[in-house]
Rosetta silent file (secondary structure, phi, psi, omega in degrees, C-alpha in Angstrom):
SEQUENCE: MLKRRSPKWAPRGPAVTLHGDPEGDAYRTLSAVRFGEPMYLPAPFDVTVDTALFPAD
SCORE:     score description
SCORE:     0.000 S_00000001
   1 L     0.000  132.919 -178.083   12.264    2.732  -27.414 S_00000001
   2 L   -98.924  137.485  173.867   11.208    1.385  -24.038 S_00000001
   3 L   -88.252  135.838  175.337    7.868    2.502  -22.595 S_00000001
   4 L   -82.946  121.244  178.897    7.903    3.540  -18.980 S_00000001
   5 L   -93.615  138.752 -179.541    5.187    1.907  -17.016 S_00000001
   6 L   -67.444  149.628  179.207    3.436    3.803  -14.179 S_00000001
   7 L   -70.197  149.180 -178.893    3.785    2.242  -10.773 S_00000001
   8 L   -76.657  -24.445 -174.966    1.067    0.002   -9.560 S_00000001
   9 L  -131.695  173.245  175.706    1.039    1.253   -5.989 S_00000001
  10 L   -59.722  164.761  178.989    2.038    4.498   -4.110 S_00000001
  11 L   -55.423  -33.923 -176.807    5.750    5.060   -3.753 S_00000001
  12 L   -94.845    7.123  176.937    5.906    3.586   -0.358 S_00000001
  13 L   110.621  176.385 -178.187    3.762    0.555   -1.250 S_00000001
  14 L   -56.759  139.066 -179.360   -0.067   -0.276   -1.094 S_00000001
  15 E  -146.822  158.534  170.248   -1.906    2.088    1.331 S_00000001
  16 E  -120.790  132.966 -179.784   -5.395    2.953    2.499 S_00000001
  17 E  -123.627  128.733  169.185   -6.322    6.556    2.974 S_00000001
  18 E   -96.748  124.554 -178.311   -9.363    7.859    4.812 S_00000001
  19 E  -109.392  151.204  179.193  -10.719   11.153    3.623 S_00000001
  20 E  -170.177 -169.018  177.834  -13.325   13.259    5.469 S_00000001
  21 E    55.333   59.647 -179.781  -14.273   16.700    6.754 S_00000001
  22 E   -66.040  142.079  178.633  -15.428   18.080    3.340 S_00000001
  23 E  -143.478  103.061 -175.988  -15.037   21.753    2.724 S_00000001
  24 L    73.129 -124.370 -175.263  -16.258   22.891   -0.615 S_00000001
  25 L  -109.225   18.113 -175.631  -15.020   20.383   -3.236 S_00000001
  26 E  -120.377  139.254  170.356  -12.015   19.237   -1.072 S_00000001
  27 E  -116.120  141.293 -179.344  -11.709   16.514    1.456 S_00000001
  28 E   -85.496  140.299  166.536   -9.003   16.428    4.229 S_00000001
  29 E   -69.871  122.778 -176.536   -6.883   13.318    4.813 S_00000001
  30 E  -101.094  -24.356 -178.944   -7.843   12.001    8.152 S_00000001
  31 E  -165.210  147.910  178.764   -5.740    8.836    8.305 S_00000001
  32 E  -147.033  132.102  179.439   -3.376    6.804    6.046 S_00000001
  33 E  -142.645  148.355  176.327   -1.972    3.404    6.798 S_00000001
  34 E   -75.436  152.094  173.715   -0.052    0.753    4.767 S_00000001
  35 L   -50.724  133.026 -178.981   -1.525   -2.565    3.894 S_00000001
  36 L   104.459  -17.360  177.906   -1.274   -4.946    6.847 S_00000001
  37 L  -101.789  148.998  179.283   -1.853   -2.140    9.442 S_00000001
  38 E   -72.039  142.337 -175.461   -5.241   -1.606   10.996 S_00000001
  39 E  -118.575  115.199  173.364   -7.334    1.351    9.763 S_00000001
  40 E   -84.642  130.619  172.903   -9.833    2.809   12.299 S_00000001
  41 E  -100.372  112.550 -173.890  -12.945    4.228   11.010 S_00000001
  42 L   -74.986 -179.936  179.307  -14.523    6.770   13.487 S_00000001
  43 L   -47.713  140.291   14.478  -18.176    7.412   14.153 S_00000001
  44 L   -89.317    5.435 -175.173  -20.639    6.730   12.708 S_00000001
  45 L   -87.442  -45.723  176.458  -18.830    3.480   11.831 S_00000001
  46 L    51.087   59.008 -174.779  -16.701    3.049   14.941 S_00000001
  47 E  -147.864  161.169  179.307  -14.917   -0.025   13.540 S_00000001
  48 E  -121.713  123.614 -179.967  -11.307   -1.057   12.760 S_00000001
  49 E   -86.702  125.297  178.581  -10.578   -2.547    9.335 S_00000001
  50 E   -79.277  100.844  179.894   -8.003   -5.369    9.078 S_00000001
  51 H   -81.145   -2.434  171.853   -6.137   -4.243    5.884 S_00000001
  52 H   -68.637  -10.042  171.987   -3.919   -7.350    6.063 S_00000001
  53 H   -91.239   -2.827  179.473   -6.735   -8.960    4.210 S_00000001
  54 L   -78.644  139.979 -179.971   -6.423   -6.613    1.263 S_00000001
  55 L   -69.126  129.970 -178.817   -4.645   -8.080   -1.875 S_00000001
  56 L  -109.999    8.200  179.724   -1.227   -6.486   -2.292 S_00000001
  57 L  -105.397    0.000    0.000   -0.348   -8.032   -5.577 S_00000001
C-alpha cells in the first residue's frame, strides 16, 4: 500500500497571504501573492516585501 503525501505548497504553488481586519475570532484575507511577486504591507508598516527572496524548495 502506498502512502499519499500531503502537498508541500498550496495547490497553485508557494504563496504569501496577508490577513487583517479582525472581527471576533476571524481575520479577513487582505492580499495574497505567489512567491516572486511583491507583497505590499499597508500602514502602519507601509512597506513592500520582496517575496522573490523566500525559499520555494
